[in-house]
C-alpha positions as CSV (number, residue, x, y, z in Angstrom):
1,X,89.6,-89.4,-79.0
2,X,89.1,-86.8,-81.6
3,X,85.7,-85.7,-82.8
4,X,86.4,-86.9,-86.3
5,X,84.3,-89.8,-87.4
6,X,86.0,-93.2,-87.9
7,X,86.1,-94.1,-91.6
8,X,83.6,-96.9,-92.3
9,X,85.0,-100.0,-94.0
10,X,83.9,-100.6,-97.6
11,X,80.6,-102.5,-97.8
12,X,80.9,-106.1,-98.7
13,X,78.1,-106.0,-101.2
14,X,76.5,-104.2,-104.1
15,X,78.2,-101.5,-106.2
16,X,80.2,-100.2,-103.2
17,X,82.2,-103.4,-103.2
18,X,83.7,-102.5,-106.6
19,X,86.9,-100.9,-105.4
20,X,90.6,-101.3,-106.5
21,X,91.2,-104.1,-104.0
22,X,88.1,-106.0,-105.2
23,X,89.6,-105.8,-108.8
24,X,93.2,-106.7,-107.9
25,X,94.9,-108.9,-110.5
26,X,92.3,-108.4,-113.2
27,X,95.0,-107.9,-115.9
28,X,96.8,-111.0,-115.0
29,X,93.6,-113.1,-115.0
30,X,92.6,-111.6,-118.4
31,X,95.9,-112.8,-119.9
32,X,95.5,-116.2,-118.2
33,X,91.9,-116.7,-119.6
34,X,93.0,-115.7,-123.1
35,X,96.0,-118.1,-123.0
36,X,93.9,-120.9,-121.6
37,X,91.1,-120.6,-124.1
38,X,92.9,-119.2,-127.2
39,X,91.7,-122.1,-129.4
40,X,88.2,-121.8,-128.2
41,X,88.2,-118.0,-128.7
42,X,89.6,-118.5,-132.2
43,X,86.8,-121.0,-133.1
44,X,84.2,-118.8,-131.5
45,X,85.3,-115.8,-133.6
46,X,85.7,-117.8,-136.8
47,X,82.2,-119.3,-136.8
48,X,80.6,-116.0,-135.9
49,X,82.3,-114.2,-138.8
50,X,81.9,-117.0,-141.3
51,X,78.1,-117.3,-140.9
52,X,77.1,-113.8,-142.3
53,X,79.9,-114.0,-144.9
54,X,78.7,-117.4,-146.1
55,X,75.1,-116.1,-146.3
56,X,76.3,-113.1,-148.2
57,X,78.0,-115.2,-150.9
58,X,75.3,-117.9,-151.1
59,X,72.3,-115.5,-151.2
60,X,74.0,-113.3,-153.7
61,X,74.5,-116.2,-156.1
62,X,70.9,-117.4,-155.5
63,X,69.3,-113.9,-155.8
64,X,71.3,-111.9,-158.3
65,X,68.6,-109.6,-159.5
66,X,65.9,-107.3,-158.0
67,X,63.2,-109.5,-159.5
68,X,64.5,-112.7,-157.9
69,X,64.8,-111.0,-154.5
70,X,61.2,-109.7,-154.8
71,X,60.0,-113.3,-155.6
72,X,62.1,-114.5,-152.6
73,X,60.4,-112.0,-150.3
74,X,56.9,-113.1,-151.5
75,X,57.8,-116.8,-150.9
76,X,59.2,-116.0,-147.5
77,X,56.1,-114.1,-146.5
78,X,54.1,-117.1,-147.6
79,X,56.2,-119.7,-145.7
80,X,54.6,-120.1,-142.3
81,X,57.7,-121.7,-140.7
82,X,60.1,-119.0,-141.9
83,X,57.6,-116.3,-140.9
84,X,57.3,-117.7,-137.4
85,X,61.0,-118.1,-136.7
86,X,62.6,-115.2,-138.6
87,X,59.7,-112.8,-138.9
88,X,58.9,-110.6,-141.9
89,X,61.6,-109.5,-144.3
90,X,61.8,-105.7,-143.8
91,X,64.4,-104.9,-146.6
92,X,64.4,-106.6,-150.0
93,X,67.9,-105.5,-150.8
94,X,70.5,-108.2,-150.9
95,X,72.1,-106.6,-147.8
96,X,68.8,-106.6,-145.9
97,X,68.1,-110.3,-146.8
98,X,71.6,-111.3,-145.6
99,X,71.1,-109.6,-142.3
100,X,67.6,-111.0,-141.9
101,X,68.9,-114.5,-142.5
102,X,72.0,-114.1,-140.4
103,X,70.5,-112.4,-137.4
104,X,69.2,-115.4,-135.4
105,X,72.1,-117.6,-136.5
106,X,74.7,-115.1,-135.3
107,X,72.8,-114.5,-132.1
108,X,72.7,-118.2,-131.3
109,X,76.4,-118.7,-132.0
110,X,77.7,-115.7,-130.0
111,X,75.1,-116.1,-127.3
112,X,75.8,-119.8,-126.6
113,X,79.5,-119.3,-126.8
114,X,79.4,-116.4,-124.4
115,X,77.1,-118.1,-121.9
116,X,79.2,-121.3,-121.8
117,X,82.4,-119.3,-121.7
118,X,81.3,-117.3,-118.7
119,X,80.1,-120.4,-116.8
120,X,83.3,-122.3,-117.6
121,X,85.5,-119.7,-116.0
122,X,83.3,-119.1,-112.9
123,X,81.0,-121.8,-111.6
124,X,82.8,-124.7,-113.4
125,X,86.1,-123.6,-112.0
126,X,84.5,-123.4,-108.5
127,X,83.2,-126.9,-108.9
128,X,86.7,-128.2,-109.9
129,X,88.3,-126.4,-106.9
130,X,90.4,-124.0,-109.1
131,X,88.6,-120.9,-108.0
132,X,89.6,-121.5,-104.4
133,X,93.3,-121.6,-105.4
134,X,92.9,-118.3,-107.2
135,X,91.2,-116.8,-104.2
136,X,94.2,-117.7,-102.1
137,X,96.4,-115.3,-104.2
138,X,96.4,-111.6,-104.8
139,X,93.0,-111.7,-106.5
140,X,90.1,-109.5,-105.6
141,X,86.5,-110.6,-104.9
142,X,85.2,-109.3,-108.3
143,X,88.3,-109.9,-110.4
144,X,87.1,-113.1,-112.0
145,X,83.7,-111.6,-113.0
146,X,85.4,-108.5,-114.4
147,X,88.1,-110.5,-116.3
148,X,85.4,-112.7,-117.9
149,X,83.4,-109.6,-119.0
150,X,86.5,-108.0,-120.4
151,X,87.5,-111.0,-122.4
152,X,84.0,-111.7,-123.7
153,X,83.5,-108.0,-124.7
154,X,86.9,-108.0,-126.4
155,X,86.1,-111.2,-128.4
156,X,82.7,-109.9,-129.4
157,X,84.2,-106.5,-130.4
158,X,86.7,-108.4,-132.6
159,X,83.8,-110.3,-134.1
160,X,82.0,-107.0,-134.9
161,X,85.1,-105.5,-136.6
162,X,85.8,-108.7,-138.6
163,X,82.1,-109.0,-139.6
164,X,82.1,-105.4,-140.8
165,X,85.3,-105.8,-142.7
166,X,84.2,-109.1,-144.2
167,X,80.9,-107.7,-145.4
168,X,82.3,-104.4,-146.6
169,X,85.5,-105.7,-148.3
170,X,84.4,-109.2,-149.2
171,X,80.8,-108.7,-150.2
172,X,80.9,-105.0,-151.1
173,X,78.3,-103.8,-148.6
174,X,78.2,-100.4,-147.0
175,X,80.7,-100.1,-144.2
176,X,78.3,-98.2,-141.8
177,X,75.5,-100.8,-142.0
178,X,77.9,-103.7,-141.7
179,X,79.5,-102.2,-138.7
180,X,76.1,-101.5,-137.1
181,X,75.1,-105.2,-137.6
182,X,78.4,-106.4,-136.2
183,X,78.2,-104.1,-133.1
184,X,74.6,-105.2,-132.4
185,X,75.5,-108.8,-132.5
186,X,78.6,-108.2,-130.4
187,X,76.6,-106.2,-127.8
188,X,74.0,-109.1,-127.6
189,X,76.9,-111.6,-127.2
190,X,78.4,-109.6,-124.3
191,X,74.9,-109.3,-122.7
192,X,74.5,-113.1,-122.8
193,X,78.0,-113.5,-121.2
194,X,76.8,-111.2,-118.4
195,X,73.7,-113.3,-118.1
196,X,75.9,-116.4,-117.8
197,X,77.8,-114.7,-115.0
198,X,74.6,-114.1,-113.1
199,X,73.5,-117.7,-113.6
200,X,76.9,-118.9,-112.4
201,X,76.5,-116.8,-109.2
202,X,73.0,-118.0,-108.5
203,X,73.4,-121.7,-109.2
204,X,75.2,-124.1,-106.9
205,X,76.6,-126.2,-109.8
206,X,77.8,-125.7,-113.3
207,X,75.2,-128.1,-114.7
208,X,72.3,-126.0,-113.2
209,X,74.0,-122.8,-114.4
210,X,74.2,-124.1,-117.9
211,X,70.6,-125.3,-117.9
212,X,69.4,-121.9,-116.8
213,X,71.7,-120.1,-119.3
214,X,70.4,-122.2,-122.2
215,X,66.9,-121.5,-121.2
216,X,67.8,-117.8,-121.1
217,X,69.2,-118.0,-124.6
218,X,66.1,-119.8,-125.9
219,X,63.8,-117.3,-124.3
220,X,65.8,-114.4,-125.9
221,X,66.3,-115.8,-129.3
222,X,63.2,-117.8,-130.2
223,X,60.2,-115.8,-128.9
224,X,58.8,-115.2,-132.4
225,X,56.7,-118.3,-132.2
226,X,54.4,-116.8,-129.6
227,X,55.0,-113.1,-129.6
228,X,53.4,-110.6,-132.2
229,X,55.7,-108.7,-134.4
230,X,54.9,-105.4,-132.8
231,X,56.2,-106.7,-129.4
232,X,59.4,-108.3,-130.8
233,X,61.5,-105.3,-129.8
234,X,61.3,-106.5,-126.2
235,X,63.5,-109.6,-127.0
236,X,67.1,-109.8,-128.4
237,X,65.9,-111.5,-131.6
238,X,63.5,-108.6,-132.2
239,X,66.3,-106.1,-131.9
240,X,67.9,-107.5,-135.1
241,X,64.5,-107.3,-136.8
242,X,64.1,-103.6,-136.2
243,X,67.8,-102.8,-136.7
244,X,67.6,-102.3,-140.5
245,X,71.3,-101.5,-140.8
246,X,71.2,-100.8,-144.6
247,X,67.8,-99.0,-144.7
248,X,66.9,-96.6,-141.9
249,X,69.7,-97.7,-139.5
250,X,68.9,-97.5,-135.8
251,X,72.3,-96.6,-134.4
252,X,71.0,-96.3,-130.9
253,X,70.0,-100.0,-130.7
254,X,73.3,-101.5,-129.6
255,X,73.0,-99.3,-126.5
256,X,70.0,-101.4,-125.3
257,X,72.0,-104.7,-124.8
258,X,74.9,-102.7,-123.4
259,X,72.6,-101.2,-120.8
260,X,71.3,-104.7,-119.9
261,X,74.9,-105.9,-119.7
262,X,75.8,-103.3,-117.2
263,X,72.8,-104.2,-115.0
264,X,73.6,-107.9,-115.2
265,X,77.3,-107.3,-114.3
266,X,76.3,-105.2,-111.3
267,X,73.9,-108.0,-110.3
268,X,76.7,-110.5,-110.6
269,X,78.9,-108.3,-108.4
270,X,76.2,-108.0,-105.8
271,X,75.5,-111.8,-105.6
272,X,79.2,-112.6,-105.6
273,X,79.7,-110.4,-102.6
274,X,77.0,-112.1,-100.6
275,X,77.6,-115.7,-101.2
276,X,80.2,-118.2,-99.9
277,X,82.7,-119.7,-102.3
278,X,81.2,-122.8,-103.8
279,X,77.6,-121.9,-102.8
280,X,74.8,-120.3,-104.6
281,X,71.4,-118.7,-104.0
282,X,69.3,-121.2,-105.8
283,X,68.8,-124.6,-104.3
284,X,70.3,-127.5,-106.3
285,X,70.0,-131.1,-105.3
286,X,72.9,-131.8,-107.6
287,X,75.2,-129.2,-106.2
288,X,78.3,-129.7,-104.1
289,X,76.6,-128.3,-100.9
290,X,73.9,-129.9,-98.8
291,X,72.9,-130.8,-95.3
292,X,75.5,-131.7,-92.7
293,X,74.1,-135.2,-92.3
294,X,73.2,-137.2,-95.4
295,X,69.8,-138.7,-95.6
296,X,69.1,-142.4,-95.9
297,X,68.6,-142.2,-99.7
298,X,72.2,-141.2,-100.2
299,X,73.2,-144.7,-98.9
300,X,72.3,-146.1,-102.3
301,X,73.7,-145.6,-105.7
302,X,70.3,-144.6,-106.9
303,X,69.9,-142.0,-104.2
304,X,73.3,-140.5,-105.0
305,X,72.5,-140.4,-108.7
306,X,69.2,-138.6,-108.0
307,X,71.0,-136.0,-105.9
308,X,73.4,-135.4,-108.8
309,X,71.0,-135.5,-111.7
310,X,67.5,-134.9,-110.3
311,X,67.5,-131.1,-110.1
312,X,68.8,-130.8,-113.7
313,X,66.2,-133.2,-115.1
314,X,63.4,-131.4,-113.2
315,X,64.6,-128.0,-114.5
316,X,64.7,-129.1,-118.1
317,X,61.3,-130.8,-117.8
318,X,59.6,-127.7,-116.4
319,X,61.3,-125.5,-119.1
320,X,60.4,-127.7,-122.0
321,X,56.9,-128.3,-120.8
322,X,56.1,-124.6,-120.5
323,X,57.5,-123.9,-123.9
324,X,55.7,-126.9,-125.5
325,X,52.3,-125.7,-124.2
326,X,52.9,-122.3,-125.6
327,X,54.0,-123.7,-129.0
328,X,51.0,-126.1,-129.1
329,X,48.6,-123.3,-128.3
330,X,50.1,-121.0,-131.0
331,X,50.3,-123.7,-133.7
332,X,46.5,-123.8,-133.8
333,X,46.4,-120.2,-135.2
334,X,48.4,-121.1,-138.3
335,X,45.4,-122.7,-140.0
336,X,43.7,-119.3,-140.3
337,X,46.9,-117.4,-141.1
338,X,48.5,-119.7,-143.7
339,X,46.1,-122.5,-144.6
340,X,45.1,-121.0,-148.0
341,X,48.6,-120.4,-149.3
342,X,50.2,-122.4,-152.0
343,X,53.4,-122.9,-149.9
344,X,51.3,-124.2,-147.1
345,X,49.6,-126.8,-149.2
346,X,53.0,-127.9,-150.5
347,X,54.3,-128.3,-147.0
348,X,51.2,-130.3,-146.0
349,X,51.8,-132.6,-149.0
350,X,55.4,-133.3,-147.9
351,X,54.5,-133.9,-144.3
352,X,51.2,-135.8,-144.9
353,X,49.0,-133.6,-142.7
354,X,45.6,-132.1,-143.3
355,X,46.0,-128.8,-141.4
356,X,48.8,-126.3,-141.0
357,X,48.4,-126.6,-137.2
358,X,49.2,-130.4,-137.4
359,X,52.1,-129.8,-139.7
360,X,53.8,-127.1,-137.7
361,X,53.1,-128.9,-134.4
362,X,55.0,-131.9,-135.8
363,X,57.9,-129.6,-136.9
364,X,58.2,-127.9,-133.6
365,X,58.0,-131.1,-131.7
366,X,60.9,-132.5,-133.7
367,X,62.9,-129.4,-132.9
368,X,62.2,-129.8,-129.2
369,X,63.2,-133.4,-129.4
370,X,66.5,-132.4,-130.9
371,X,67.1,-130.2,-127.8
372,X,66.6,-133.2,-125.5
373,X,69.9,-134.6,-126.8
374,X,71.7,-131.8,-124.8
375,X,70.5,-132.8,-121.3
376,X,70.9,-136.4,-122.2
377,X,74.6,-135.9,-123.0
378,X,75.1,-133.8,-119.9
379,X,73.7,-136.6,-117.7
380,X,75.8,-139.2,-119.5
381,X,79.0,-137.2,-119.0
382,X,78.5,-136.8,-115.2
383,X,80.6,-139.9,-114.4
384,X,83.5,-138.2,-116.1
385,X,83.0,-135.0,-114.1
386,X,82.8,-137.0,-110.9
387,X,85.9,-139.0,-111.6
388,X,88.0,-136.0,-112.9
389,X,87.2,-134.1,-109.7
390,X,88.3,-136.9,-107.5
391,X,84.9,-137.8,-106.1
392,X,84.6,-141.2,-107.7
393,X,87.8,-142.7,-106.1
394,X,86.6,-142.6,-102.5
395,X,83.3,-144.3,-103.4
396,X,84.9,-147.0,-105.5
397,X,87.3,-147.7,-102.6
398,X,84.3,-148.8,-100.6
399,X,82.2,-152.0,-101.3
400,X,80.4,-150.1,-104.1
401,X,81.6,-151.7,-107.3
402,X,82.5,-149.8,-110.5
403,X,79.6,-151.2,-112.6
404,X,77.1,-150.5,-109.8
405,X,78.4,-146.9,-109.5
406,X,78.3,-146.3,-113.2
407,X,74.9,-147.9,-113.6
408,X,73.4,-145.2,-111.4
409,X,74.6,-142.4,-113.7
410,X,73.7,-144.4,-116.8
411,X,70.2,-144.9,-115.5
412,X,69.6,-141.2,-115.4
413,X,71.3,-140.7,-118.8
414,X,68.5,-143.0,-120.1
415,X,65.8,-141.7,-117.8
416,X,66.3,-138.0,-118.8
417,X,64.9,-138.4,-122.4
418,X,62.3,-140.9,-121.0
419,X,61.0,-138.0,-118.8
420,X,61.6,-135.0,-121.1
421,X,60.2,-136.4,-124.3
422,X,56.8,-137.3,-122.8
423,X,56.8,-133.8,-121.2
424,X,57.2,-132.3,-124.7
425,X,54.5,-134.5,-126.1
426,X,52.1,-133.7,-123.3
427,X,52.9,-130.0,-123.5
428,X,52.4,-129.6,-127.2
429,X,49.4,-131.9,-127.3
430,X,47.8,-130.1,-124.3
431,X,48.3,-126.6,-125.8
432,X,47.0,-127.7,-129.2
433,X,44.1,-129.6,-127.7
434,X,43.0,-126.6,-125.6
435,X,43.1,-124.3,-128.6
436,X,41.3,-126.7,-131.0
437,X,39.2,-128.9,-128.7
438,X,41.0,-132.0,-130.1
439,X,41.9,-134.0,-127.0
440,X,43.4,-136.8,-129.1
441,X,46.3,-134.6,-129.9
442,X,47.7,-135.2,-126.4
443,X,48.1,-139.0,-127.0
444,X,49.3,-138.5,-130.6
445,X,52.0,-136.0,-129.6
446,X,53.2,-138.1,-126.7
447,X,53.7,-141.1,-129.0
448,X,55.5,-139.0,-131.6
449,X,57.9,-137.6,-129.0
450,X,58.6,-141.0,-127.4
451,X,59.5,-142.4,-130.8
452,X,62.6,-140.2,-130.5
453,X,63.9,-141.9,-127.3
454,X,66.2,-144.4,-128.9
455,X,68.0,-141.6,-130.9
456,X,68.8,-139.7,-127.7
457,X,69.9,-142.9,-125.9
458,X,72.4,-143.4,-128.7
459,X,74.1,-140.1,-127.7
460,X,74.3,-141.3,-124.1
461,X,75.8,-144.6,-125.4
462,X,78.5,-142.7,-127.3
463,X,79.3,-140.6,-124.2
464,X,79.6,-143.7,-122.0
465,X,81.5,-145.8,-124.5
466,X,84.2,-143.1,-125.1
467,X,84.3,-142.4,-121.3
468,X,85.1,-146.1,-120.7
469,X,87.7,-146.3,-123.4
470,X,89.3,-142.9,-123.5
471,X,87.8,-140.8,-120.7
472,X,89.5,-137.5,-121.7
473,X,87.9,-137.6,-125.1
474,X,84.4,-138.3,-123.7
475,X,83.3,-134.6,-123.7
476,X,84.4,-133.6,-127.2
477,X,83.3,-136.9,-128.7
478,X,79.8,-136.8,-127.1
479,X,79.1,-133.2,-128.2
480,X,80.6,-133.7,-131.6
481,X,78.2,-136.6,-132.2
482,X,75.3,-134.2,-131.4
483,X,76.6,-131.4,-133.6
484,X,77.4,-133.7,-136.5
485,X,73.9,-135.2,-136.4
486,X,72.3,-131.7,-136.2
487,X,74.4,-130.6,-139.2
488,X,73.1,-133.6,-141.1
489,X,69.6,-132.4,-140.5
490,X,70.5,-129.1,-142.2
491,X,72.2,-130.9,-145.0
492,X,69.1,-133.1,-145.5
493,X,66.7,-130.3,-145.6
494,X,68.9,-128.5,-148.1
495,X,68.9,-131.8,-150.1
496,X,72.7,-131.9,-149.9
497,X,72.8,-135.5,-148.6
498,X,70.5,-138.4,-149.6
499,X,67.8,-140.2,-147.6
500,X,70.0,-143.2,-146.9
501,X,72.8,-141.2,-145.5
502,X,70.4,-139.1,-143.4
503,X,68.8,-142.2,-141.9
504,X,72.2,-143.4,-140.7
505,X,72.2,-140.5,-138.2
506,X,70.2,-140.6,-134.9
507,X,68.1,-137.6,-135.9
508,X,67.1,-139.1,-139.2
509,X,64.2,-141.5,-138.7
510,X,62.3,-139.0,-136.5
511,X,62.3,-136.2,-139.1
512,X,58.8,-135.0,-140.1
513,X,59.4,-135.7,-143.8
514,X,60.6,-139.3,-143.1
515,X,57.9,-141.9,-142.7
516,X,58.5,-143.6,-139.3
517,X,59.4,-147.3,-139.3
518,X,59.7,-149.6,-136.4
519,X,63.1,-151.0,-137.6
520,X,65.0,-147.7,-137.2
521,X,64.2,-146.9,-133.5
522,X,64.7,-150.6,-132.6
523,X,68.1,-150.5,-134.3
524,X,69.2,-147.4,-132.5
525,X,68.0,-148.9,-129.2
526,X,70.2,-151.9,-129.8
527,X,73.1,-149.7,-130.8
528,X,72.7,-147.7,-127.6
529,X,72.7,-150.9,-125.5
530,X,75.9,-152.1,-127.3
531,X,77.7,-148.8,-126.7
532,X,76.7,-148.8,-123.0
533,X,78.0,-152.4,-122.7
534,X,81.3,-151.5,-124.3
535,X,81.7,-148.5,-122.1
536,X,80.9,-150.4,-118.9
537,X,83.3,-153.2,-119.7
538,X,86.1,-150.8,-120.5
539,X,85.5,-148.7,-117.4
540,X,85.7,-151.9,-115.2
541,X,89.2,-152.6,-116.5
542,X,90.9,-149.3,-116.9
543,X,92.7,-147.2,-114.2
544,X,91.0,-144.2,-112.7
545,X,92.0,-140.7,-113.7
546,X,94.7,-139.2,-111.5
């Protein structure tokens, strides 16, 4: 033997695992992802570009002069809800107002699209078994993570260029400021994609990864409710506040999300190198892994449903409860900050409350109740996921009947809002009660939140009905019903649609400006029951997916 040391093999973890072999096939996989999701990428890009352009045209028509913009700035500063969600207006030029209005909207669009895109091509493909097929070819360990980052970064870069071109050429804004705004939004979108990759590596199921990713987005985009303005630079939403692209531009700011992106990608590499395919580091009762021998509870439909849905419901409950307590606590401070303003008194008159704390607590509770529609739809769509992955057929070949199997999933689709809505009510009421000493707020908030249950059940009914009739349309139909209803909320608040049309949507009767009536929630509860019955009857008669 020679005295020369034997070369050590490359480590199977951390940064050292990023070698040419670990990245083999990246170009091929990038082309495959783009081809597979070309329509989704086009929609993602179109919406992200259209938002600031729409705001530019609409706000220019609404605020054509310097005087009108000055009055708008004063009204904005006096509006407690706007001040809490969007922060102060740092620049009264039309360009500054457009960026101020578009910042959070753009962050939500690119952030949510990037998170779901990253999880779709990693954890969701592992759940469906496609990732294992890829691993059997000439594909490196880190190829998929790298390909997803490249595509997400390329899409966001295209968004930045198109936003800059649209604002500069279409609205006549300065090209430098428009480009800085677009690059910052793009860098934040890429950062959220990297965050989705980390969530996909940690979680044992796509459902748990999506829940964690949405919580990450909410924590990054909506911290203004509880964080002072001088601390907002810590959060992504705050970066757009201090950016000021058209007045004292901060060109260094896009480097912050890019640095976070690099750290998150390296973390995704490290976790990917340490875990088994299909596994994760976070425990998940709804995941595909578990003990070698099943417990007694899995011998029943209810036990199986709890394993598949329980972890997701608990995660959502803890997240919403924590945020609700914080919002309830902070809402009490709005009496001292905005109680004497004319805009505040006008808001109190519309909502029928005596204090600003009560009014804003009602508004925030309504927003949280809208969010509950998301986990409700996710639970209701689980039967489709189980059937499309081939897990339903072996169970249905046993003495377990179709209706009995479906009823277990339906029960959790209905139980999710029945758990999450009281959690929101208790959280907001507890936080507000601790801050004001009004213990009765707990009961009042719980009742207000529970009133929204029939509305969320309706979305579960839509998902199950379409799943029974046309299973491949269940996912787009269920999410489309949520998005259309949320859009009607914006149209109602802009007074674009009338009260009658708004009340025909599930989100209508629970709105703070609408006087609650017993007939509306009863009607939606009956509608949900009818939709569930239709879906169950259709599922009992149709063939399973092959």
